[in-house]
N, C-alpha and C positions, 0 to 999 in steps of 0.2 A: 554323578550328573546333576546340573543345577536343578534347584528346587522348581523353577519357572518351566525348564524343558521337561521335567517329570510330571508336570502338570499337563503340559501341553500333549504329551504322547498318551498319557493316561486319557485325555479326552478324545483321542483318536481311537482308542481301542474299544471294540466293542464284542462282548459274548454273545450278543443275541445274533445267532448265525443265520443267513437267510439259506433258501434251498439252493444247494451247490451242485452243478452237474456231476455226474460220477467221472467223466472224462477229465474233469479239472482235479479230481482227488488222487487218481493214479494208485489206487489202495491206500492211501494216507486217511489222516484225520484232521480235519480242520479244528484250530485250536481258537482263533479271533479273526476278527476282520480288522483292517486299518489301512487308510490311503487308498481304498478302493479295491484292495486285495485281501485273499484270505491266507493265512499262513497254514500250510498244510505239514504236518507232522508224518514222516515215513520211516519206519524203524526197518534197517537192514540187519545183517548177522553181527556186523562189526560197529555199527554206528546208527544215530537217528540224523535223518537227512530232515532240513527244514526248507520248505519252498514257498516263495510268494508267488499267487496266481491272480493276475488281474480279473476280475469278476465281469468287466465289460467286454475286454478284448480276447480273453483266453492265453495271454501270453504269461509265461513263468519266467522264474529266476532262482536258481538255489542260492539261499543266503548263507546258510551254515552247516557243518556236519559235526557232530558231538558224539561223543562217547556215551553221554548220560543224557536222559531226558531233560528238556527244558522246564525249568522252575517257572512258576507264574511270576515270581519277582523279576525275573529276568524278560518278561514280556515287553516292558518298556524299551530296553535296548534293541530287541528285535523289531519294534515298530520302528525305531529310527533306522535299521538297516533297510526296513521295507521303503522308507521315504527316499533313501539314498539309493534305491535300486533303479534300474531301467524300465522296470514294467510299473511302478507306482502310480496311481491315480491322484486326484487332487485330495487335499486334506479335507477334513470335516468341515472347517471353516473357510476354505478357499473360496475366492471370490474372483478370481483371474477367470476370464472367458476369453476363447478365441472368436473372431467374427463368426456370426452364424450360429454360435452356441447361445443357449437359452437358459436362465435361471429366475426361477420366480421371483417376484418382488417380497413376497412373504419370507422366503428364505433369506434375502438380503436384510430385511428388516431385524430378523431373528439374530443374524449375526451381529448388526449394528447394536443391538442392545446387550448381546452378549459382550462385546468389546467394552461398553462402557460399565455394565455391572461386575464383570469378571475379570477380564483381562488388564484393563487401565488400572484399577485399583492395586493389583500386584505389583506395580511399576510406581507407587506412591501417589498415583492421582486419586483425589476424592471423589467419592461417589456421590453426584448432585443430580437429583431427579429432574430438576428443571433443565438440566443440560441434556439428559436422555430425552425428555418430551421435545425439545427444540431439535435435536438431531433427528429423530422421527418424523416431525414435521417437515424438516428441510428434505428430507428423502420422498416423503409423499408428494411434496410440490414438485419436486424433480421429476417424478414420474408422471404427473399431471400436466407437466409443462406450463406451470401457471407462474404467478408474481406473488410472493410473499413479503409484506412488510414486516420482518421478524424483530420485535422491539424486545431486546435482551440485557437487563440492567447488570452493572458490574457484578462479577463473582457467579456469574451463570456458566461462563466457561464456553462462549459462543464461539471463538475461533476454532477450537479443537471439534466443537460440534459440526460446524459446517465443512471442515476440512476433511473429517471422516466421513459424513455422509456422503460428500462430493467423490471423494477416493472410492468408496463402494459402488457408487452409481456409475462412474466412469469404469472402473476395472471389471464389475459386473454386467456392463454394458445395457444397463437399465433401459436406455432409449435407442437401443441399436436400430431397430426397423425404421423409426422416425429419422435418425440422423443421416440413413443413406439417400434420402430424398430432399433432404432441407437446403442443401447447397446442389443445384443439379449440374454445375460446371466442374464440381470435384469428382475425383477419380473414386472408385468404390474403395479402393485401398486406404486411401487418405480418408474417406468417410469413416472408417472404421477406427480411427486414432485421434479424435478430435479433442483438444483439451478443455480444461475447466478455467474460465478467466477469475481471477481474484483481483477486485479493485478496491484500493484504499485511499485514504486522503494523505495520510503521513507516510514518510520514508522509514522512519523507525518501525512502524507496523510491518511494512512490507519486508524489511530486513528480519525482522522477529519471524515471520512466516517463513521465509527462506531458510534462514539460518538454524532457527531453533524448532519450530512446530513441525514442519515438513520431515527434518531429518529425524527427530524423536519419534513422530508416528509411524514413519516408514520403518524403522528398526523393530519396533513393538509388533506392526502387522507382519513383517517377515519371520519374525521370530516365532510367531503364533501360527504361522501358515496361512494366514488370511491372504497374502500377496507373494506371488514368486519372484518378483523383480523389485528394486526399490522405486519408491515414487520418485518422479523427476519433476524439476521445475525451474523456469527461469523468470528472471526478474527483469522487466522492462521499463525503461525510463526514457525520457526525451534526449536528443543528441547532445545536449549541451551537458550532461552529466558523464559523457565517455571523453576518453583520450584519443586526440587527433594525432597520429604518428608525426605527420608533416610539420602541423603547428607547432606541436612540442619540441621538435628537433631545432626548428628555427628560433623559438623564444628561449631555449636552454643555451643555444649558442651565443646569445646577446646578453646574458646574465652572468654573475658569478658571485662567490661568497656564500652568504646564508642561504640565498633563494637558490642557487645551483645544487646546494647540498640538500634541501627539500625535494628537488626535483630529481635527484640522483636515482632512487629507488624504482623511478618509473622507467628509467632506461635499462633497467635489467631485464634479459630475456625471460619471456614468460609472465612478466609483471601484469597484474589485474589492469583493465582498460577502464574498469569503472572508478571514477575519482572519488567516489564516497569511500573506497577503500585506501585512499593516501592520506596520511596525517600532516597537519600543518599547512596546508595549501591556503592562501587566501582566496576570496571571491575572485580578486583581480587576476589572479595566478591561473585559477580555473577557467576564468573567460578567455584568457590567452591560449590555451592549450586543449580547449575542447574541441568536438566536433562541431563545426558551423556551417549553416548552409548545406548545400546537397552534394554528396560525394560524386566525384567524377572519376570516369576510367582513365583521363589524362594525367591522373595524381600519380607521381612517382612511386607512392606507397600503396597503390589501388589493390595490388595482388598479395601483398603481406601485411595489409592493414589489420592489425588486432581487432578493431571495432567491428569491420564487416564479417570478420572471422566469427567473433561472438554472436551478431547478428543472424548469421547462418544457422550457428547452432540453436539459438534461441527460438528461431522459427521452425525447428523441426516438429511436425504435427503430432508426433509420438510423444512429445512432453505431457505430463499429467497436468500440469499446472502452469499457466501464465500469470504471473503476478505483478501487477503494475499499479500505477496511479489512477484516479478517476479522470484526470484531463487526458492522459495518454489513450485510456479506453475510449472516451468520447471523441479524440481525434480519429481514431479508428472507426467508430460510427459514422462521423462526417465524410471520411474517405470513402466508406461504403456507400453512403447516400449520394455522394458527388461521382459515383462511378469510378472511383480512383482505386489503385491498388490498396488493399488493406493493410494497415501495419502490423495487425496480428493473423495469426493462422486462425480458419474457419473453427469455432468454438460450438461446444454443445450445452454450456451452462455458464451463466455469469452469476458470482457473488460480489455484492457491493457491501463491503464492510465501511464504517464509520460514514453511514449512508445518509446522516443529517447535513452532510457536507456536500452532497451530490448535487443539490440544485445550484449551490455556489459555483461549483466546478463546471456545471452546464451552462451557467450564464456567462462564464470566461469563455468557454469553447464556442458557443453559440452566437456570442456578441463578437463585435469588431472593435479594435482598439489602434488608436494611432499616438505615437508619442512625438513630442516636439524635437526629440533628439535623432530620431529614426532616419529622416530624409538627410540631414547634415551627414551624418556617418556615412550613408550610402553615397552621396554625391562625392564626399572625400575620398572614397574607395574608387569611384570612377575616375575621378582626376589621377589617381597613382597609376593607371595603366592606359588612359586614353593618349593617343598622339595624333595631333592634328587634325585634320578633316577626313570624312570617310570618301569613298569613291564618288560618292552622290554629291560632294560638297557639303556635308552636315558636319558641323564641329561639335563635338561630345561636350567639351568644356561649357560651351555656351547653353547648351540644354541643362546640363548639370547646374549650373548656376540659376538658370530659370526654374528650376525645380526646387531648389532650395530657396528661392525668393518666394515661391508660391506657399511653401510650408512656412515660413516666417510671417507672411501676410495671414494664413489660416490662423494660426495659434495666435497672433496678435489680436485678430478680430475676436476671437472666442474669449481672450481674457479681457477684454477691454472693461466689462463691468464686473470684474471679480475682484473683491477685495483681497489684500495681502493675507497669505495663510500664516498663521502663528503657532501652527502645533509642530511638534519635532519630528512627526512622520508623513501624515497624510491629510489632505483636506479635499472635501468634495462639493462641488458646486453644479447646479443646473446648466447644462450648455444650450445657449441660445443659437439654433440652427437657421439664421436667415439666409437672404439670397446672398450676400457676400461670401458666406462660408460654403454655400451650394457653388458658387461660381468657382472659388478656389479649389475645391475638391474635384471639379470637373477639370480645370486646368491641371491638376495633379496627375489625374488619370490620363490626360492626352498627352502630357509631356513624358510620361512614363511609357507610355506605349510608342513614342517617338523613338525613345532611346532603346526600347527593346528591338526596334528595327534597325537602328543604327549601329549598335553595337556590333552585331555580326559583320557588317560591312566595314568596320575600321580596320588600320593596320595596328595589330597587337602582338607583342613579342611574344615569343613562344613561353617565357618565364611568366608572363602573366595572363597566358591562356586561361587556369582555374580561376584567377580573380574575375576574369569577364564573365566566365560562367557563372560563378557566384552573384555576380552582380545582376545577370541577367533572371536569375532565379528569384533574387531580392525584389527585382523590379516587377515582375509578374505578382508577387504577392502585393507590393505596394499599389498596384492597378485594381486589383481585385477588393483590396481594402477601400479604396477610394469610390469604386464603383458601388460597393456595398453602403458606404457613408451617405452617398448620394440619395438613397432611398430612407431618409432619416424619418419619414412620415409614418413608416413601420417600426421604427426603433425608439427605445428609451434611451436618451443620451444624457451623459454628465462628464465633468471634467475632475480630474484628479491633480493637485499640485502638490509635487514632494519637494520638502526642503533638503532631503538627504542626497539628491541627484541633481544639483547645480539648478533646483527649482524646475525640473522636467513638468511639463504640462502633458497629460494623456487624455485623449478623448475616448471614452469607453462608451459602448452601445451594447443593448440586448434586444433581441425581437420581441414584440409585444406578443407574439403567439408562440412563445417558447413552449407550454404545455402542449399544444397541438404538435409540435414539430418533434417533441420527445417521444409522444405516441407514436408518432409515424415511423421515426427512425430507430427508436429503442425497443419500445415494449410490444409493438404489434407483430413482431416477426415469428412469433410462436416459440422462441427460445425461453426455458424457464430462467428466471430471476429471483434470487434472493437479496433482499434488501435489509441488513441488520445494522443495529445501533442501540446504544442504552438511551437515546433520546429522540425516537421517531415521531411519538405522537405527542399532542397537546392535552394533557388531563385525560390520556387514555383514548383520544379520538385522533384517527389518522387522516380524516377529511382534509385537512390543511394539505398535508404532505402528499396525499394523492391528488388533489387538485393542482398543486404548483407543479408537480412533475409530469402532469400528464396521464397518471396512472388511472384516474377516475375515468377515463374514456374507454377503458376496458372493460369486458363483461364481468359484472360483479362474481360470477362462478368462477372467474379464473383470479380472483384476489383473495389471499388471505391475510390476517391481520391478529398473529398471535402476540401475546406480551408475557414475557417471562420475569417475575419481579426478581430484585437480587435477595440471594439466601443470607445477606448479613443485617444484623440487627443495628441498624443506625441510631435509631431513637434511644436506645439504651446503652451505647457504646461511644455516641460522639460527644465530646466535650470542647470547648470552643476558649481560646483566650483572645480578648480584644483590647487592644492597647489604645491609651489616650495619650501616649508619650509623643507622638508625631504631629506636628501642625497640618492644617489643611494644604491638600497638595498643589504645589507649585513648582513646576520642572524647572524654571528659571531662578528659583530662589536657593542659594546654596545652604542656608540654614535647614530648609526643608530635606535637601540632599543628606546633609550631616546627620539630622536627626533620623532618618531611614537608616544610614549606615549604624549609627549607635543601636538602634533598636534590633536590627538583624544581627550584629555583633553579640549583644547580650543573650539573645534567643539561642545562636549558634554554640555558644559557650554553655549554655544552660543544659542543651541537648547533646553536648560533646559531638558535634558534627551531625553526621546522619541526615541532612537537611537539603531540602530542595527550596528556594526561593524565586517566586513567580513575580514577573513585572508585566505590565501592558506597554511598557516604552523600553525599546533598546537604549535609547540614550540615558534613562535614568539607571537601569540595569549597569551600563557601563560606567558610569559615575560612581555609584555604590560599590561596585566591584573593585574600582581603582582605590577608592579610601580604604576598604578593607584590605586590600594586597599590601598596602604600606603598613599596615598594623600587624602583620605577620601573625595572622591566626594560627593556631597549632593543627589545623586540619587542612588537606589539599582542597583547593577551589578550582572549579571547572566552569566555564562559560560556554553555553550551548548556543550556536548561532543560528540563522535562518535555515541552512540546509544541512546543519552538522549533526551527525550522530556519532562521532568519534567520542565526543565530550560526554555523551550520554554513557558509552560503554566504559569509559575511564571511571566514570563516577561510579557505576555499578561495582568495577573491580576495586574500588578504593577501599570499601568497607566504611570509612567514616568521613567521607568527603561531603563537600557542599557543592551544589550543582545550582548556579544562576541562569536562569531560563525565561525565555518568552514564547510566544508563537504556539508551534507545536506541542510543547507541553502542557499546555492549558487543555489540550484534547485528552489528556489521559494517557498514559504509556505503562507498559509491565517493568516495574522494578522489584523482582523478587527478593526475599530473604530481609536482611537488616540493614540494608545500604540506606533506604529511606525510611526514617522514623519521625521526621517533622516537616510538615509543609508550612512554609511562611509566604501568606499572600500580601502583595505590595498593593493595595487598592489605590491605583492611578486614577481611576474613573469612578467618581461618586454614584453613578448611575447603575453600576456593574452589576448591584446586587437587587433582583427584582422578583424572584419567585419566592413562594411562601412553603415553608415546611417547618416542622417542630423539631426543635433542637436544643441539647442542654447549654445554658449559658452559664459561664461562670467569670467571676471577676480576676482582676490582675493578679491577685495574689495567691488564687488557687492552682493545684496542680492541672497542667495542661496534658490532656491525654485524648488519642483518637485511636478506637480499634484497639485499645490496650498499648497505644505508643504516644510519645509526646508530639504534639503539634502545635501552632501557633498562627496567629493571624494579626496582622499591624493593621490598623483601622484608618488612621491618616485623618481623624476629624478632630476638631476644636472641643473642649469640654462642653458638655450639653448639660441642660436641666434633668431632671429624673424623668419627666415626661418626655423629653426628646430623646433621651438616651434609651428609653424602652421602645420608642417607635423605631429608632435607629437600628436597635438590635434585633427587631423583627426583621427589618428589610434585609440585614446582612444575612440572617439565619435562612433565608427563603432561599438564596442561590448557593449559600455553602453546602447544603445539603446535596445538592446536584454535584457540586465541583468535588466534594470530599468522596463521593461514591466512585469517583474515577481513579482514586488513589487507593482504595481498600486493599 
């Protein structure tokens, strides 16, 4: 028997026997108890009979007949038989409870600590006291139905801490009584099985939770008798992340060659409808085949749709975890606040990981935005199915043209006083919401309303029926957007101009009372919330985070603010390499790009690969990668796109690859093992380094080490005087301390 299993059964066996009724003994002798049963030894003339008797129900089952008495060394194998019998009760660590069953919180806390101190270390997990303290705090917060801003620096093991605490709270029915009354419209049966929501900022973390953390934790808890059935989880994303069978077939029919070859795996029966599981698809291809708008019962694939089938499974209230991004979670919140059908099943607990990004997500979801390309795309769609006049004499083509004209006038007015953007990504400017802008917004709302009334009365061919329904859905959203923008006195408004999308202009807004709305919609409902991140406070003070997110409106007795420091010794283990070989940043200067490429190549060769190169500009990253690709380095190179996790997984498996990335990789992701041994930061923004911490500083000629591994930093600044250099060094050290913590 495996060593782990022996340990498990040894824990179940107890020789401290309770008072057992004589009718259970049947003339036999109790040897030990395990799984709620007593093992009774009864001797006959020819053999020894061993029977398991459930001490709660009195039910019994003969387990074995032997010619010789059972030796104590065989007790563990007999405990195994008791567990497999029909009369077995729960294991000593069993947490699973049926509706109405009660388990003391103190017992759950005891099991939680035992998991971290005894069970997980036997599977190779380090014993971290801060992790145990965090997990125990989370469990207590759940029991109090409070809100915790649990700051946990890198190395604490917060993901495993909150998943374990949440799993025990759910399976142990910690808030069972409260759950039955929180959603009055929900059936009693469904109230007994509400999931835990885990909302993150990055797709990479969501997939790690679904593919790595939960399966591993589930196996360990089942093997040790803590749970009887595996933990279940569903990942939830926006529609644009999933395959639309109809759009896929239509697009695939019109392409050939390499594009069709990339699409072929999606045509295999049973293929995943999650586009993140597909390799090599460009953003354009994903836009052409993803779910768009609202699914209609008139769709020819409605009954066999993989996406709808997946959503039915994901919405099963018996799921233990619903893992999603913060925007999707907030979309569900807004649906509930607006009286619409929720996107997620009713839940009993919410964990917000990467919580330092939650306010940004809230600003996006509670704000309203309108892009200069939105209406032209919509009107083109209307032109494609409109046929002449309606029964009432309304011409859809004319209405669509009027709508597009108002869009042009609106964005023309907004951009009149804005200088041309010279950044390769995005520039932001204040939006002047004058009377002309308000008039155009009113006209857009009115024309949208006219089209919403006119389209159902139009002659539309059957093959265009779905297009007309999609247009109606988009027009209703457009009208709601225009109506919201008309009340701009209650909004903070600004413009963004992007050079990457034909200079598209986007009008963004967020409500001025966002903190009040978050308190009302999110925090005040009585559901426990765990907000965790490595950077929630400012110098140990959570006041800013609580105020901006509306949490400060809660009763102070329902707010907890624990902070777990990192167990890593950065001060004595961090060494930096700062280069002066690269000129001042200028993305338009080819010599600058070449210098960056030269320095990155030198560092990659010195570290024998095992490197991640971070950029703040996708444009510069692409140019540097193109130059290095031509030089044929002896290491595989991967480029991580905006929503691409495939490249990350390939890098992890490569062993000595080089990952070029921006965006989400700055947030810090888990790359275990030796795959990442050198971190190269290309500083495109001179003001990026602003925080102060102490870190060892080394010159260009010294060994470059971080946590016992080689690292590097390209500084991109001209040669400075010694005084300027010291000042600049300290500025850089301030933020590098926090950046490197993410990659320990």
